C-alpha positions, 0 to 999 in steps of 0.5 A: 298890390296883392301879396304875391306881387309884394313877395316877388318885388321883395325877392327881386330886391333881396337878390339884387342886394345879395349880388351887390353885397357879394361884390363888396365882400369879394373886393374887401377880401382881395384888398385884405389879401393884397395888404398881406403881400404888399405895403404899397400898391403893387401897381405903383412905380416908385421911380416915376410915382406913376400908377400902372393902372392909369398910366397917364396919371401920377399917383397922388396917394404915394402908393397907398391903395386903401380906398384908392378909387383907381384900385377899387375901380380895377377890382370892380372891373375884374369882378365884372369880367369874371362874373360876365364870363362865368369864371370862378373868382380868385380867392387871393390877390396873387391869383388875381394878379396872375390872371391879368 
């Protein structure tokens, strides 16, 4: 391999890593924002103990949304949706909730 090919491969790898890091940073920012507004998951129904994101399932975390796979998947899907449509990412959880 020539030095040019190595540099191109490194640049491509850095670009992909930057994209993944950007998504992770955005998800963490939205989680932190949600924690500021809600003590329990905003998509948790206290009466039936069900999750509004996965309507058929009961929440086995009792409304705790830190590291909840359903909530993280929801945020990941929203990130993909905004980036695929080339829209500006919401900076706050309330902005995200209003855009749903």
